[in-house]
C-alpha positions as CSV (number, residue, x, y, z in Angstrom):
1,M,101.6,49.8,108.0
2,P,104.1,52.7,108.3
3,I,106.4,52.4,111.3
4,L,107.1,55.3,113.6
5,G,110.9,55.9,113.8
6,Q,113.1,57.9,116.1
7,N,111.2,60.9,117.6
8,Q,111.7,63.6,120.2
9,Y,110.1,66.8,121.4
10,G,110.9,69.7,123.7
11,K,111.3,73.4,124.0
12,A,114.0,75.1,121.9
13,E,116.0,78.2,122.6
14,N,114.9,79.2,126.1
15,R,116.8,82.4,126.8
16,V,117.7,82.6,130.5
17,V,119.8,85.3,132.2
18,R,120.7,84.9,135.9
19,I,122.2,87.9,137.8
20,T,124.0,87.0,141.0
21,R,124.6,89.9,143.3
22,D,127.7,89.9,145.6
23,G,127.2,93.2,147.3
24,A,127.9,95.9,144.6
25,T,129.5,93.3,142.4
26,H,127.2,91.5,140.0
27,H,127.8,88.3,138.0
28,I,126.0,87.3,134.8
29,K,125.2,83.9,133.3
30,D,123.5,84.2,129.9
31,L,122.3,80.9,128.3
32,N,120.2,79.7,125.4
33,V,118.9,76.3,126.5
34,S,117.2,73.8,124.2
35,V,115.5,70.6,125.7
36,A,114.8,67.5,123.7
37,L,113.0,64.5,125.3
38,S,112.3,61.0,124.0
39,G,110.9,57.7,125.3
40,D,107.5,56.1,125.4
41,M,105.9,58.5,123.0
42,D,104.4,56.3,120.3
43,E,100.7,57.0,121.2
44,V,100.9,60.7,120.9
45,H,102.0,60.2,117.3
46,L,99.7,57.3,116.4
47,S,96.5,58.2,118.2
48,G,97.0,61.7,119.5
49,S,96.9,60.6,123.2
50,N,98.9,63.1,125.3
51,A,98.9,60.8,128.4
52,H,102.7,60.5,128.4
53,V,103.5,64.0,127.2
54,L,105.0,66.6,129.5
55,P,104.1,69.9,127.9
56,T,106.9,71.8,126.3
57,D,105.7,74.8,128.2
58,T,106.5,72.9,131.4
59,T,110.0,72.2,130.2
60,K,110.4,75.9,129.6
61,N,109.2,76.7,133.1
62,T,111.6,74.0,134.5
63,V,114.6,75.8,132.9
64,Y,113.7,79.0,134.6
65,A,112.9,77.4,137.9
66,F,116.1,75.5,137.9
67,A,118.1,78.6,137.2
68,K,116.7,80.0,140.4
69,E,116.8,76.9,142.5
70,H,120.1,75.4,141.5
71,G,121.9,78.5,140.1
72,I,124.1,78.2,137.0
73,E,127.5,77.0,138.1
74,S,128.4,76.1,134.5
75,A,126.6,75.3,131.3
76,E,127.5,71.7,131.7
77,Q,126.4,71.4,135.3
78,F,123.1,73.2,134.6
79,G,122.4,70.8,131.8
80,I,123.2,67.8,134.0
81,H,120.6,69.0,136.6
82,L,118.0,69.4,133.9
83,A,118.6,66.1,132.1
84,R,118.6,64.1,135.4
85,H,115.3,65.8,136.4
86,F,113.4,65.0,133.2
87,V,114.5,61.4,133.0
88,T,114.0,60.6,136.7
89,S,110.8,62.4,137.3
90,Q,108.8,61.2,134.3
91,P,108.4,57.4,133.7
92,A,107.7,57.9,130.0
93,I,110.8,60.0,129.4
94,H,113.8,57.7,128.8
95,R,116.3,60.1,127.4
96,A,117.0,63.8,127.7
97,R,119.3,65.9,125.6
98,I,120.1,69.4,126.7
99,R,121.9,71.8,124.3
100,I,123.2,75.1,125.7
101,E,124.8,78.1,124.1
102,E,126.5,80.5,126.6
103,Y,127.2,84.1,125.8
104,S,129.9,85.9,127.7
105,W,129.9,89.4,129.1
106,E,132.9,91.5,130.2
107,R,132.9,94.1,133.0
108,I,133.1,97.7,131.9
109,A,135.8,99.5,133.9
110,H,134.7,102.9,135.1
111,S,135.3,105.3,137.9
112,G,131.8,105.1,139.4
113,K,130.6,102.9,142.2
114,G,129.7,99.3,141.9
115,A,130.7,96.5,139.4
116,H,127.4,96.1,137.6
117,S,128.1,97.3,134.0
118,F,128.9,94.9,131.3
119,V,129.7,94.8,127.5
120,R,128.9,91.7,125.5
121,A,132.2,90.0,124.7
122,G,132.8,89.7,121.0
123,R,134.6,86.4,121.0
124,E,133.4,82.9,120.9
125,T,130.1,81.3,121.9
126,R,130.5,78.5,124.4
127,L,128.5,75.3,123.8
128,A,127.5,72.3,125.7
129,Q,125.4,69.2,125.0
130,I,124.3,66.9,127.8
131,T,122.6,63.6,127.1
132,Y,121.2,61.2,129.8
133,D,119.3,58.0,129.5
134,G,118.9,57.1,133.1
135,S,122.2,55.2,133.5
136,A,124.9,56.9,131.4
137,W,125.9,60.4,130.6
138,E,127.5,61.9,127.5
139,V,128.8,65.4,127.8
140,V,130.1,67.3,124.8
141,S,131.4,70.8,125.2
142,G,132.6,73.2,122.5
143,L,132.7,76.6,121.0
144,K,131.9,78.4,117.7
145,D,132.8,81.7,116.1
146,L,136.3,81.9,117.5
147,T,138.1,83.9,114.8
148,V,141.9,83.5,114.8
149,M,144.7,84.5,112.4
150,N,148.4,84.0,111.8
151,S,149.8,86.7,109.6
152,T,152.8,84.5,108.7
153,H,154.4,81.1,109.4
154,S,151.9,79.5,107.0
155,E,152.6,78.0,103.6
156,F,150.7,76.0,101.0
157,W,152.6,74.3,98.1
158,G,153.4,70.9,96.6
159,Y,149.8,70.1,96.0
160,V,148.2,68.1,93.1
161,K,147.8,70.2,90.0
162,D,145.6,69.4,87.0
163,R,144.3,71.4,84.0
164,Y,141.9,73.3,86.2
165,T,144.5,74.4,88.8
166,T,145.2,78.2,88.8
167,L,146.1,78.7,92.5
168,P,149.8,79.8,92.8
169,E,151.9,78.2,95.5
170,A,152.4,80.2,98.6
171,H,155.5,80.2,100.8
172,D,154.3,83.0,103.1
173,R,150.6,83.5,103.5
174,I,147.9,84.5,106.0
175,L,146.2,81.7,107.8
176,A,142.8,82.6,109.3
177,T,139.8,80.6,110.4
178,D,136.6,80.7,112.5
179,V,137.0,77.8,114.9
180,S,134.0,75.6,115.5
181,G,135.0,72.7,117.8
182,R,133.5,70.1,120.0
183,W,135.1,67.8,122.6
184,R,133.7,64.7,124.3
185,F,134.4,63.9,127.9
186,N,135.1,60.4,129.2
187,W,132.9,61.1,132.3
188,T,129.9,58.8,131.9
189,D,128.4,58.0,135.3
190,D,127.8,59.5,138.7
191,E,130.2,57.2,140.4
192,Q,133.1,59.1,138.7
193,P,134.2,62.5,139.9
194,A,132.9,65.0,137.4
195,P,135.4,67.3,135.7
196,A,135.7,70.9,136.7
197,W,133.7,72.2,133.8
198,D,134.8,75.8,133.7
199,T,138.4,75.1,134.3
200,S,138.4,72.4,131.6
201,Y,136.8,74.8,129.1
202,E,139.4,77.5,129.7
203,Q,142.3,75.0,129.5
204,V,141.0,73.4,126.3
205,K,140.7,76.8,124.7
206,R,144.2,77.8,125.9
207,H,145.8,74.6,124.4
208,M,143.8,75.1,121.2
209,L,145.0,78.7,120.7
210,E,148.6,77.9,121.7
211,A,148.7,75.1,119.2
212,F,147.3,77.4,116.5
213,A,149.9,80.1,117.3
214,E,152.9,77.7,117.7
215,T,152.4,75.5,114.7
216,Y,154.4,76.4,111.5
217,S,151.6,75.5,109.1
218,L,152.1,73.8,105.8
219,S,148.3,73.2,105.6
220,L,145.2,74.0,107.6
221,Q,144.8,70.3,108.0
222,Q,148.2,70.1,109.8
223,T,147.2,73.0,112.1
224,L,143.8,71.3,112.9
225,Y,145.5,68.1,113.9
226,A,148.0,70.0,116.1
227,M,145.2,71.7,117.9
228,G,143.3,68.5,118.6
229,A,146.4,66.5,119.5
230,R,147.5,69.1,122.0
231,I,144.1,68.9,123.7
232,I,144.2,65.1,123.9
233,D,147.7,65.2,125.2
234,H,147.1,67.7,128.0
235,R,143.5,67.1,129.0
236,G,142.9,63.5,130.3
237,E,139.2,64.1,130.8
238,I,138.7,64.3,127.0
239,D,138.7,61.4,124.6
240,E,137.6,63.0,121.3
241,V,137.9,66.4,119.6
242,R,136.3,67.4,116.3
243,F,137.0,70.7,114.4
244,S,135.3,72.4,111.5
245,L,137.6,75.1,110.2
246,P,136.7,77.3,107.2
247,N,139.8,78.6,105.5
248,K,139.3,82.4,105.6
249,H,141.3,83.1,102.4
250,H,143.4,86.3,102.1
251,F,144.7,87.0,98.7
252,L,147.4,89.5,97.7
253,V,145.8,92.3,95.7
254,D,147.3,92.9,92.2
255,L,148.4,96.5,92.4
256,G,150.5,96.2,89.2
257,P,148.0,98.2,87.1
258,F,148.7,101.2,89.5
259,G,152.5,100.9,89.2
260,L,152.7,99.5,92.8
261,E,154.5,96.4,94.0
262,N,152.5,94.5,96.6
263,D,155.3,92.8,98.5
264,T,154.7,90.7,101.6
265,A,158.0,92.0,103.1
266,D,156.6,95.5,103.6
267,G,153.0,96.7,104.1
268,A,151.2,94.0,101.9
269,V,147.6,94.6,101.0
270,Y,145.2,91.6,101.0
271,F,141.6,91.0,99.8
272,A,139.7,89.1,102.5
273,A,137.4,86.7,100.7
274,D,134.3,85.5,102.5
275,R,133.2,82.9,99.9
276,P,133.7,80.4,98.5
277,Y,136.0,79.0,101.2
278,G,137.9,75.8,101.9
279,L,136.3,73.8,104.7
280,I,138.6,71.5,106.7
281,E,137.0,69.0,109.1
282,A,138.5,66.2,111.1
283,T,138.3,64.3,114.4
284,V,141.3,63.7,116.7
285,L,140.9,60.8,119.2
286,R,142.6,59.2,122.1
287,D,144.1,55.9,120.8
288,D,141.5,53.7,122.5
289,A,138.5,55.9,122.0
290,E,135.6,55.6,119.6
291,A,134.5,58.5,117.4
292,R,131.0,59.6,118.4
293,I,130.8,63.3,117.7
294,P,128.8,63.8,114.4
295,A,130.7,64.8,111.3
296,D,128.3,67.6,110.8
297,L,128.7,69.8,113.9
298,T,125.4,71.6,113.2
299,N,123.7,68.4,114.3
300,L,125.3,68.6,117.7
């Protein structure tokens, strides 16, 4: 007889926006929350019995109710509230996974009254995944679509060459990438003080960007390691960092046919290629930690 394997269910992409009013000054939290629940769910698959099933519509309603009842201090803390609720309130639910995307807004400066006008920030999307099984927590934070560039201090040469190699060596090139990163906290139970989630996120991003800017890069791999190592060295609450970095290639345009010299020393012109692209991925760990972030970050 076929055997039922791992299974889960829930409500995906619940868009919730909470406006907090502090007099004329307003604050926005804009989240996309996905809930996945698993546990004693065999019968709903094998016989169609819904006796242990909390409707996905109920999980959706819970997200909105919790946004009102508990507020949204941070994506991580909101996910912790939700995961604890689902596991502790329903005997058949043994594990909850909450995935959250957070979209940032910036205030529009203007001469009128009040501070209630915003423009969607065009930088990264903040991410969080919270998993709880009734006894242990796993919190992984991260970001995606953070586009960065160094216009110099990057080289690429000395690589293996074979009969199919046409790429010329570069001793002064543009290095650009869209950073997708995740980092796992070593906070696992309620007996430990929880990290200051927002502060941790801002500091991780700061160290990541500083490492990118300050590393004289001989390869994107070297830069990736420098970014992860700096986070591990400076943030004791984090045990594991994984990056996926597409190499956003910029190639010097051949202007010779037009009698023009395209020299990097003065006003160089580049072609920004969107595909194909090199894709550099790696995990950086604390020396006593175990790698648990999936290699494919789209699965997290």
